[in-house]
N, C-alpha and C positions, 0 to 999 in steps of 0.2 A: 626090753627086759622085764618090764612090769606088765602084767596082764590086766586088762580092763574087764571087770565083771559085767557080763551081758544080762545077767539075771537080776540086777538091782532094780527093785521096784521104785517107781517115782515117789518122792516124798509127799506126804499128805499136805494138802493146802489147808491153811487155817480158815475156819468158818465161824461166823458170828451171827447172832440174831439180835435185831434192834428195831427201834421205832423211827420212822421217817419224820424229821423235824423241818425239812426244807425240800421243796421240789421246784424251785423257781428257774433253775438253769436248764438248758437243753441237754438231755441225756445224762444228767448228773443229779443225784439226790444226796442229801446229808442225812446220815443215820446215826442216832445216839444209842450207844451201848452202855448199859449200867452193869457194873461189876461190884459184887459184895466182897468186902475185905474185912479182916479182923485186926485190930490193933494188937501188936505183939505183947505190949506190957499190960494194958488195961482190959484186954479181951472184949472190947466193945466192937460191934459190927457197924460198918459205915459203907456208904455207897460212893463209888468213884465212877464218873461219867466220862465218856470220850466220844467225839464225833468223827465219823469217817465219811469222806467223799466217795460215793459209790457210782459206778457206771451203770446206767439204766438205758439200754439201747432202744427198747420199744416204748419207753415212757409209761410203763404199766403201774408203777408205784405212786401212790398219792399221799398227801399229808396225813399223818396219823396211822398209816399202815404198819404192821409188823412184818419185817422182811428178813430173809436169809441171804447172806452174801459171803463170798470167799475171795481170797487173794488171787491176783493174776499178774500178768506183765504190766509194766507201767503204761497207763493210758495218757497221762499228762504229767505235769510237774508234781502234783499232789495225789492224783487218783491212781490207786493200785488195787482196787477192789471191784468186783463184778457181781451184779445182782443175780441170784440163783432163782428165787421164787418169792412171791408174796404169800406169807404164812397166814395172815389174818387181815382182812380188809377193815378199814376204819368205819365205813358206812354200814 
């Protein structure tokens, strides 16, 4: 009875850019993303940081690099992000 739309585009995957803070595990890096927010009452800006476990298949990201990553299927219990590219190398 209900028609399925074949022309629906795939939803956009979320992408973030952040700094690698740990690269000790195999094929996994920890990336810290800083977000600037403003307090609703006092109008002061402050920084909120969050760390993401990111899948790095080739092991190309090193400590201190700025990387771009996007969401993907679950790789493990906590890992749901995949490395896209190294934007800026630390060295």
